N, C-alpha and C positions, 0 to 999 in steps of 0.2 A: 142753238139754232142760228143765232146771229153770226157765230163764228163760221158755220158751214156756208151761210149766205155770203159772207165776206170772202171766204176762200174761193167760192164759185165765181164771184164777181171779179176777183183779181185774175183768175185764170181766164175768164172770158174776155177781159180787156187787154190781155197780153197780146201784142202783135204776133202774127204768125211768121216770125223771123227765126231762121235757123241760128241758134246761139251756139257758140263753141262750147266744148266740154266743161271747162272750168266755170264759165259764166252760167251755164245751164245747171251745174251741180250746186253752185252757191245760191242761185236763184231758187231752186227747189228747197234748200235748207231754210232760206228766209221765208218763203211762202208757208212752209210747214210751221215754223216758229210763230209767224204772225197768226196763223189759224188757231194755234194752241195757247197763245199768250193772252194775258189779261192786262193789256196796256191801257194807259189813259188815252183819251182821244187825240191830244196834241202829239204825244210820242208815236202813236199809231200812224197818224197822218205824216209825220216826218219820215218814218221808216218806209211807208208806202211810197212817198215821193222819191226817196233814195232808190228804192227798188225799181220804180219806173224809169228813173234816170239811168240806172245801170242797164236796163233792157235796151234803152235807146243807144247808149254807148256801145254795148256789145254788138247790137245789130248793125251799127255803123262801122264796125271793124275796130273800134277803140277798146278792145278787150282788156288791156291792162288797167285802163281807167275805170271800166265797168267793174272789174274785180275789186279794185280799191274801194269803190263806193259800196259794193256788197260786203266787203270786209268791215267797213265802218258800221253798216246796218247790222251785221252779225254780232259785232261787239256790243251794240246797243241792246240786242236781244240776248246777250250772254250765251251765244252758241259758237261753235267752231266751224 
């Protein structure tokens, strides 16, 4: 139940910015992994912060930097 609420909260707080394909795909992977993972609070907060930073970067047109941040978050979540 908490996982569903967290996923809903993450989606609701995402700015309505049109993200480019790679950013959007990686963001979806991170969101799914966050919703399904059993992380500690510190690690979850760190990954959520990285996710939000990537949204801002991709939305501002800094897609390569956003993708790099998402790649680091995906590595922490052990996903590709």
